[in-house]
N, C-alpha and C positions, 0 to 999 in steps of 0.2 A: 630426555623428552620438557621440555617445562610447566611447570604449573601454572596457572595462573586462580593466583586459589582470592579469593576477598579479603577488607579487611578482618571483618570478621575472625575468620580462622585467624591470619597474620594472629593477629593479636589474641588467644587462647590455642595459640601454637611457645608464641613468647611471654606468656604469664598465665595462668592456667590454673583455673578457679576449684580448688577443695583436692584438688593432689596433695595426696601422702596416702599412709597403711593408715588406718582403725584399728589398735587393739584388742578391744572390748568390741568389732562388733556385733548386730544382731542380726544379718547375711552378710553373703560375698556371692557374689558371685565371678565368677571367671570363661572369658572363652580367650580365641587362639581363632584363625584361619590361619592353617600348615603353608598358602600357597605364599598369603604376604607376608607373613612372617608375627603377625601383629596379633599380640596379647596383650585384656587389658582385662580387671581386677576392681570393684566397686565393689566400698562397703557400706552397708547404711549400716542407722543410729536407730527407730523406731519407737515415736511416742504417742503420745493422745492427745488430740484435742478434736469436741465438743463431741463425742463417744469414738469414734475416723484412731485405725492406725492413718500417720502420717509417716512421712521419710522428716524424726527430725536436720537428724547428719549426715555428712553421705559425703567419700572421700576418695576415691581411684591413685588407681598407678597403670601407667599406658606406656607395654614397649614397643614404640612405631612410630610410622611415621606421621606428619602433620596435621592434615588431616586424623591420623586416628586420636593423636592428642588432640587436635582440640573435640575434634565432636566425643572425646569421652568427659573435658570441659565443661564442654554443651548444655551436656545431659545428664549432670551433676545443678544443672543450675534448673535445667528443666521442673527435675523432679522434688529439689528438697523445699519441704512443705509439702508438696500431698499432697493426695492420702492415696494412698497404697492401689486402688481403684483410679485412677486416677497415671502416677508413675508408669503401670502399663499400659496405657494406651498409649506411651506415647513412643514411638515409629520412627525409622528412618527417615520423611520424610517431614516430618518434624525436629526433629537438629538440624537436616540442612539449611533451612528456611531458615529459620531462626540463628545459623551462621553466614546469610548470607548467603545460600551454596553449596556446592561443589563439582571438582570436575568430573563427568561422568566414572571414569575408571579410579575414584574415589570411592565412588554412594557404599561400595561396602562397607567402610568406614563406619557409621553412620549408621548401617547394619547389626554396629561388634558394635558400638554400646547402646542402646537398643535390650538387649538379647544379656546382654550383663549386666545392666538397670534387670530384669528382667531374671535370670540365675540372680542376682542377688536379692529381691523380695522372694520365689520361690523357697529357697531357702529359708529365710526365718519365718516362714507360713513349714516350712516342714519342721522344721524347730520347736518352731508352737505345741503344735500338732500336738510335738512327743511330751511333751509339756499337761498337755491336758488340759492344754487353756482356750 
């Protein structure tokens, strides 16, 4: 089966942004899809700007198909510099639109990326609550 990927999808697949592991991450989100085998890890570093918590830095590691890598790369771009609240509002349609669309059979990949971002933010929130912040 041949996939018709947009130029943006292919650009993010060939030259992913913010790829790599973050050893000192404030929050880590890990999600996977046992059906297709995709696994995504998103790492966030949280800072403060104008009294609000923002995603200061973000990295990812994705093991998966063209779409999985492209959507995770785009998700990091959409979230970087945003508040945690704004980042939690990034959903699959936002990611797919930013990539000029995905083949319908690959839309589940964009769900995984937004779920990994949400998991990283939730991980950060759990850690900071334990510290009493």
